[in-house]
N, C-alpha and C positions, 0 to 999 in steps of 0.2 A: 490718358492710359499709357501712352508711350513713355511719358516722363516718369511715371510710377515704375515701369519696368526698368528704365535706366537706373533709377535710384536703387531698385532691388539688386540689379547686377553689380552696381557699385558697392553696396553693402556686403554682398556675398564675396566679392573680390577681395575687399579689405580684410574681412573676417578670415578668409582662407589664407591670406598672406600671414596674418597674425598666428593662425593655428599651426602653420608649417614654418614657423620662424627658425632661422639658422644663426650660425655664428654667435653673436653676443647674446642672443635670446634662446640658445639651444637648451639652457636649463629649464626655461618655461615649457618648451616642447616636451622635455622629459617628464615634467609634472603633468602635462596633458596626457601623455601615454599612461602614466601611473593612475590618473583619474579614470581613464577608459578601462584599464585593467580592474580597478576597484569596483566600478559599476558592473562590469562583466561578471566578476566573481560573485557579487551580490545577487544578480539576477539568475545566474546559473545555479547557485546554491539553493535559492528559494524554489526554483522550478524542480530541481532534483529531489529536495526534501519533501515537497508537497506530493510529488509523483510517488515517492515511497510510501508516505502516509495514506494516500488514496489507494495505492496498491494493496497495502495491508488491510485497510478497511473493506475494500471490495473482495479481497481474497477470503477474509474471514466471513464476510456476509455470504458469499457464494458457497463456502464450505458448510456453514451453519444451515443454509437453506437446502443444501443437497442431502444433509444427514439427519435433519429433523423436520417435524411438522411445522406448518405455519401457525396452527392453532391446536392447543391441547385442551380437551374437555374432560372434566372429572366431577364426581359427586363430592359432597362435603366430607372431609376427612379421608379422601381417597377410598371411599367405600366401594365395594364390589356391586355390580348390577348384572342382571341376567338377560335383559332384553336388548342387547347391544345391536343385533341385526336390524331391528325396527328403528332404533335410534339413528343408525348409519343411513338408512333409507331416507329418513326425514332430514338429516343433515345435508345429504346430497341435493335436496330440493332447494336449499338456501342459495340465493343468487351469488355466484362467484366461487362456489365450492367445486373442486374437481374430483376429489377422492377422499375416503375416510377409512380408517383401519382400527380394529380393536386391539388392545394391548393389555397384558398382565405385567405390571411392574412390581418387583420385589427386591429386597436387599438380602444377600446371602453371603455366607462365608464359603471359601473354596480352599482345597488343598490337594496336592498331587497324591496319586495312589501309593507312592513309596514314601510318603511323608505323614507324620502323625500330628504336625503342627499346622495351624491355619496359615496359608500363604497370603491371602488377601480377602478383603471384604468388598464385594462388587455389587453392581446393579444388574439384576437379571431381567431381561426383557422377553416376555413370551409373545410371539408374533404369529400372525398368519402370513406366510411368505408371499403369497400372491397379492393380498391386499396391502401388505407393507411395501411391496415393490411399487405400487401406484402412488404411495405417499412419500417415501424417502428414497426410492431407487436402491433398495437394500443390496441386491445382488451385485451391483457394479463395484461395491467396495469390499467384496468377499473374495479372498484368495483360497480356493478350495471348493468344497461342496456346500450346498444349502439344503441338502436332503436330510432334514432333522429326523424324519421317521423312516429313512431308508433301511429296510429290514436287512439288506445284505451287509451294510456297514455295521449295523448294530450286532447282528449275529456273529460276524467275524471278530469284532472287538470283544464280545462276550466269550467266544471260544479261546481267543489268545490270552486274555487276562483272567479267565475263570471267575468272572463276576457277572451279575445281572446288570446289563446296561439299560438305563431308562430311556435314553434317546441321544441324539446328536446335539452338540453345542458349538456355537461359533464364538470364539474369544477375540477381544480386542488385541491387535498385534503387539502393542506395547505391554499389555497385561500378560500375554503369553510369554513374551521375552523376559519380563520381570520375574515371573514365577518358574520359568524354565520348562515350558511344555511346547510341543509341536503337534502337527496333525497326526492323528492316530493314537495319541496318548489318552489315558483315562483320567478323568478329573472327578473328584468327590465334592459334592455340593451339599452343604448343610441347609436344608429347605425350611426347617422349622424346629422349634424346641417344644417338647411335650412333658407333662408331669410324669414322674415315676410313680407307678401304682403302689409300689411298696414303701416309697418315701415321698409323700406329697410335697415336702419342702424342697426337693431337688428336681432338676430338669435334665433330660437327656436328648441328644440331637437325633433327628431323622435325617439320614444321609442317603443320597441317591448318586449313582454312578453315571457319568456321561462320557461319551467319546468325543474328542475334539475333531470336528470334520472340516473346519475352516478358520481362517483368521480375518478379522475385520480391520481394514486399514483405510481410514478416512483422512489421515494427516491432521486430525484434531485430537490433541492429547486428552481433552476432556472426555472423549468417547473411547479412543483406542486404549486408554490406560485403566478403565474402570467398568467396562460394559461387556456383557455376554448375552447371546441370543439363543433361545430355545423355542420349540414350537408351542403355540398357544394352548393346544390340547394337552401337551405334556405339562405345561405350567399349571393349568387348571387341575390336573390330576395330582401333582405333587403338593400343591398348596391347598388341596381339598376344596376347590371352588369350581365345581363342574358347570360348564356352560356360562361362566361369568367372566367379566373383565373389570378393570378398575380405571381404565383410561381409553379415550378415543382420540386418535390423531387425525388431523384434517389438513388437506392440501388445497390451496387456492390457485385460481388463475393468476392473480397478482398478489404477491406476498406483501406489498406495501399497503394493501387494503385490509390486512388482518385485524386491526382494531375495529373498523366499521362492521366487518362480517361477524366478529366475535360478539359485538353488541347486539346484532340482529338475533343471534342464537340465544341470547338471554332475555329477549323481550317477546311478548305475544306478537303474532300467533305461533312463531316457530318454537318458542320455549314450552308452550302448552303440550307439544308432542315430544320434544327432545328431552326435556326435564334434566338438563345438565347445567347446574348453576355456576360451576367454577370453570372459568375460561382463562387461559394464559396464552398470549401471543409470543412469537419469536422476538418481537421488538421489546416486549417487557422483560423477557428472559435475559437478553443481552444489552439492555439499555445502558447500564453503567459502562460497559466496554466501549460502545459506540460514542457515548458522551465523552469519555476520556480521549478518544481519538479526535473528536471534533475540537476539544479544548487544546490538544497538542497542535492541531493545524492552525488554530487562531494564534496561539503563542508563537508558532514558527513564523507566521506571516509578520507579526509585530517585530520579532527579532531581526528577520531578514530585511524588513523595511528600514530598520535602524542601520543595518549594514549599508544599504543603498544611500541612506541619509549621510552617513560618514563619507562615502565616496562623493556625494554631492558637495560636501564641504571642501573637498579637494578641488572640485570644479570652481567653486567660489574663490578659493585662495589663488587658483591659477589665473582667473580673470582679474583679481585685484592686483596681482603682480604684473600682469600684462598692462593694466591701466597705468600703474606706476612707471613701467618701462616705456610706455608709449605716450607719456604726457606731452612731449613735444609734437608728436604726430597728431594727437587729438587737437592741440592748439592750432596746428597748421590747417587741419581739415575744417575746423570751425571758422578760421579766418577766410578760407576759400569758399565759404558759403554753406557748409554742411550744418544741418539743424541738429538740435539736441536729440530729436527722434532718430535721425540717421546714426548718430554716434551710439545711442542706446541699442538700436537694432543690430549694429555691427557686433557688439560684445555679447548680446543675447544669442545671436546666430552662432558665434564661436562656442559658447557654452552648450547650446542645444545640440550642435554637431557632436561634441564630446559625449554628451548624454545619449544621443541616438546611436552612435557607434558602439558605446559600451553596452547599451540595451540589446542591440541586434547581435553583437558578438556573444554576450552572455546567454541569450536565448538559444543561439545555435549550439553553444557549448553544452548548455543544460539539456537540450533535446538530444544531442549526440550522446551524452553520457547515459541518458535514460534508455536510448536505443541499445547501447552496448551492454548495459546491465540487464536488459531483458531478452537479449538474443543469444541463444545457445548454438554457437557455431565455433568451429575449430579456428583458432587464430594463430598467427606466427608467434614465435617465442619473443620475449622482450629483448633478448640478445640480438635478434635480427633488426629490431628497431634501433637499438644502440649502434649497430654497425652502420645503419643508414645515416644516422646523425654524425658519426665519425667521418664517413665519406664526404658529407656536406662540408664539414669543417676543413677537411684536407683540400677540397676543391676551392673553398674560399681563400685559404692560405696561399694556395698555388697561384690563384688569380692576383692576389695582393702582391705576391713576390714578382710575378711577371709583369704586373702593371699594364694589363692589356688596354689598348686604346678603345675600349668600349664606352659608349655614352654612359656617364656615371649614373644618371637617373634611371635609365633602362636596366642597368646592371643592379642597382639597388632594389628596384621593383622585382626583378627576377629572383634575387636572393630572398626577398621577403616572402614571395610565393613558395619558394622551395622550403623555407623554414616552417611556414604554416603547414605545408604538406607533411613535413617530417614530424612536427608536433602532433598533428592529427593521426598520423600512422602510429606514433608511439602510444597514444591513448588507445588506439584500436588494438594494439598488441597487449596492453597492460590491463585494460578494464574488461572484466567479464562478469557474468552473473554471480552473485554472492550466495554460496551454499550455507544456509543456516544449519543444516544437518551436520556438515563438517565442522562448523564452529561450535556445535553443541547447544545451539539456541533454538532448535526446532520445537522443543517441548514448550518453551516460553512463548514463542510467536505462532505456534500452531501450524507451521508450514515448513516445508523443506528448503525452499528457495525464496530469497528476498524478492517480493513482487513489485513491479513497476507499472503504474497506470497514469498516463499523461492526461491531465485535465486541461483541455484546450481553452476553455473559457477562462480558467485561472491564468494560463500563459498569456492570453490577451490582456487580462486585468493587470498582471504584474508588469507587462510592457508599458501600458498606459501609466501606471503608478510610478514606475521608474523614470519615464520621460518627464512626467509632471514634476517630480521631486528635483530632477536635474534642471528643468526649465525655471523653477522657482528659485533655485540657487543662483541663477544668472541675473536676477532682477536688481539686487543691491549693487553689485560691481558695475553693471551697465548704467544704472542710475547715477552712480558716483562719477563715471566717465562722462556722462551727458552733462553733468553740472559743473564740470571744470571750467573755470574762467579762462578763455583763450589768451587774454593779456598776461595773467599770472603764469599760464603754462609756457609762454614764450619769453618772458622777461629775462630769464637767466640763460637763454640759449643764444 
């Protein structure tokens, strides 16, 4: 046991000497540093990119689940049905269901009171505010009032605009901005087209006036740009469907169980009472989007693994050059009794240390950038960081000019620590959360700020993968060194 420990100490000692080579071999040390930097950047990049993709996926998932039902039930052809109260009671009896709400969905054209041209074609959602709150948390996304049938608001708007107001309407925030309306404005809604009694071949619109009582802002363009909410009783009246609905929205305890619960609702005995044959889960609605995000993550991992692989080739080339440079030393060690295994382990340790340092530094850098990109705090200006770097350069020049009789190694370590602190502080000043709204990308990515979510399992996986790639890169150079013939290695020395 003691002899094994001695061999291990010997191998680590020689490997460390080769790793920190100086003078004639300083070029090899520079390549070692470049290899560490390469591995670090590869690991940091993959951690950061996957954190962004995970953040986008979970951000979209959370927003979708907060703004829509987990399961949507409807009849064939979106037909209307009148017994939705009894259906909701039966739906709530299904295991896993938390709440359900009736909805009247319809598509309508809208235009401002001062405009004779259609401004937009939107999706009108007639809801029961109390039941809708239990399913989608409707009120938390509304800026303004949710009193669709508030007589005070309706009478005031009717008096000011001298028109009959049917009720209140909540518009998507982006939709309101697009057509140029705000709270208190009157909006005309084309609810349906009817035949002209005098001319059966022509149609004329039935128009109702609504007062804008609030704006709906969910940070999802798909909703904010094309949806409007009215009271379900108002919707039943204007669409001439008294006491009817065409959709039932369902919320579950666990959104991930939506496919299983939806299947229960379309099978006996639940289906015998619910009688709602068409079910759509939130997973089915957004399946293409989440599949695309998963594909992006897989492609990213492959690309970043190739980056780490390229850095591993640098490690291999460093070891090969070290073997060529240390041919005489290898021959001497073999002559003194070192085995092939000892020689092989020396160079494998050297390469493994490079890979390990690169992996750890890259992990720290990646996690640090993730933290900075997700932390909304006030940071010093970049000029302050630049000033700190300039001060360090001046101090280093002054010490070089004065040639202080400090121990060189301690001085070098001290300056290394100072430069690391300066670089870290510079990143702290420069890196801040990315505003997609300021970049004009919020409509594309459905969120105002680039989200970051660290997947700790993946961080561990990429660390293991990186170290494994770097370790594999050491095998061939180490094997080459172990198989050098000591006689040939020393014959020209």
